[in-house]
C-alpha positions as MATLAB code, in Angstrom:
seq = 'MVVAGLVLNIAFPALFTVGGPADALRAISIVMLIVGVTIWIWSVVLILRHVPRGELITTGPFRLVRHPLYTGVSLLVLPWLGFLLNSWLGLVIGLGLAIGLALYPHGCDDASPTRLADDPNQALVTFPGCLGCRARTPQRG';
ca = [
     -37.977  -32.524  111.777;
     -40.294  -30.922  109.206;
     -37.446  -29.263  107.293;
     -35.358  -32.458  107.323;
     -38.341  -34.466  106.067;
     -39.024  -31.997  103.269;
     -35.366  -31.941  102.197;
     -35.218  -35.758  102.176;
     -38.524  -35.910  100.281;
     -37.132  -33.596   97.593;
     -33.765  -35.368   97.453;
     -35.123  -38.934   97.478;
     -38.766  -38.830   96.334;
     -38.874  -42.585   95.674;
     -38.421  -43.263   99.402;
     -41.513  -41.250  100.293;
     -43.931  -42.256   97.561;
     -47.043  -44.234   98.426;
     -47.450  -45.351   94.807;
     -50.023  -42.715   93.964;
     -53.150  -42.774   96.061;
     -55.494  -45.594   95.116;
     -59.121  -44.616   94.663;
     -60.039  -45.866   98.148;
     -57.120  -44.025   99.785;
     -57.947  -40.871   97.812;
     -61.602  -41.013   98.965;
     -60.667  -41.663  102.601;
     -58.061  -38.884  102.466;
     -60.580  -36.367  101.133;
     -63.137  -37.291  103.816;
     -60.534  -37.068  106.588;
     -59.294  -33.713  105.265;
     -62.838  -32.352  105.271;
     -63.306  -33.530  108.869;
     -59.896  -32.160  109.930;
     -60.323  -28.750  108.318;
     -63.875  -28.480  109.697;
     -62.662  -29.208  113.239;
     -59.834  -26.715  112.785;
     -62.183  -23.947  111.572;
     -64.713  -24.752  114.334;
     -61.928  -24.505  116.943;
     -60.680  -21.189  115.555;
     -64.222  -19.751  115.651;
     -64.655  -20.876  119.276;
     -61.307  -19.355  120.232;
     -62.100  -16.052  118.528;
     -65.513  -15.951  120.183;
     -64.629  -16.984  123.755;
     -60.978  -16.161  124.489;
     -61.269  -12.355  124.095;
     -64.006  -12.438  126.761;
     -61.854  -14.580  129.061;
     -64.229  -17.536  128.850;
     -63.127  -21.146  129.235;
     -64.116  -23.171  126.166;
     -65.726  -26.476  127.135;
     -67.888  -27.137  124.081;
     -67.325  -28.488  120.592;
     -63.939  -30.070  119.938;
     -62.602  -28.607  123.199;
     -64.972  -30.930  125.056;
     -62.954  -33.895  123.765;
     -59.356  -32.645  123.618;
     -57.470  -29.755  125.128;
     -55.812  -28.658  121.874;
     -58.104  -29.503  118.960;
     -56.121  -27.253  116.611;
     -52.942  -29.288  117.111;
     -54.724  -32.625  117.314;
     -56.819  -31.957  114.218;
     -53.862  -30.862  112.128;
     -51.542  -33.640  113.306;
     -54.023  -36.515  112.957;
     -56.697  -35.334  110.520;
     -54.919  -33.017  108.077;
     -51.196  -33.689  107.620;
     -51.288  -37.487  107.089;
     -54.161  -37.375  104.622;
     -52.813  -34.381  102.738;
     -49.541  -36.269  102.418;
     -51.322  -39.283  100.935;
     -53.101  -37.058   98.416;
     -49.715  -35.605   97.472;
     -48.311  -39.144   97.046;
     -46.080  -39.051  100.137;
     -46.153  -40.676  103.561;
     -44.176  -37.721  104.974;
     -47.435  -36.144  106.210;
     -48.121  -39.279  108.249;
     -44.661  -39.190  109.841;
     -44.884  -35.473  110.663;
     -48.485  -35.793  111.912;
     -47.668  -38.738  114.163;
     -44.568  -36.911  115.394;
     -46.692  -33.932  116.392;
     -49.285  -36.176  118.064;
     -46.601  -38.032  120.017;
     -45.039  -34.718  121.013;
     -48.407  -33.517  122.304;
     -48.854  -36.734  124.257;
     -45.380  -36.620  125.788;
     -45.229  -32.874  126.466;
     -48.786  -31.566  126.914;
     -49.020  -27.846  127.720;
     -50.581  -27.438  131.146;
     -51.758  -31.052  131.297;
     -49.391  -32.107  134.033;
     -51.374  -30.414  136.814;
     -52.944  -33.298  138.726;
     -55.204  -31.057  140.782;
     -58.623  -30.205  139.312;
     -59.272  -26.603  138.350;
     -62.665  -25.106  139.147;
     -64.676  -23.844  136.224;
     -65.798  -20.241  136.601;
     -69.318  -20.907  135.297;
     -70.214  -23.775  137.650;
     -68.523  -24.177  141.051;
     -69.914  -27.737  141.327;
     -67.922  -28.910  138.316;
     -64.176  -29.429  137.976;
     -61.870  -29.680  135.004;
     -59.795  -32.834  135.259;
     -56.723  -33.284  133.108;
     -55.072  -36.575  132.317;
     -51.289  -36.308  131.874;
     -49.945  -37.626  128.597;
     -53.158  -38.216  126.642;
     -53.337  -35.459  124.033;
     -54.924  -33.137  126.586;
     -58.063  -35.190  127.206;
     -60.498  -33.623  129.581;
     -63.580  -34.698  131.478;
     -66.070  -32.890  133.667;
     -66.658  -34.501  137.027;
     -68.476  -33.334  140.159;
     -66.282  -31.445  142.611;
     -66.436  -32.854  146.122;
     -65.723  -31.000  149.222;
];
């Protein structure tokens, strides 16, 4: 999809233009890019800090979504970078990635809660098909 979009964008640039970003769109795009790149860097730091020690990450962006790297890039980086580059192709690719995450979440289809190693009274609950959303709820039983 990405390669096809890039080839079409090069072959028919008039179809992909957004008319040059207006000042408001440029400002919004820059703000969203800053937010997206910040979330991406924050997620990478958390992964590098916790994964080598075998720790489950439940703070920062991982508290809200299962895959903040994918979600941040698909919704907060690609569309807005595309607008800054005078193309809506970033929006199409970003939404395609987000829809793919929603339809085919990695490991999100397990309906049974998984116990967290740090607190046996808490459970990790996944919600199939919602960009890997997670919530902490008390474990009963």
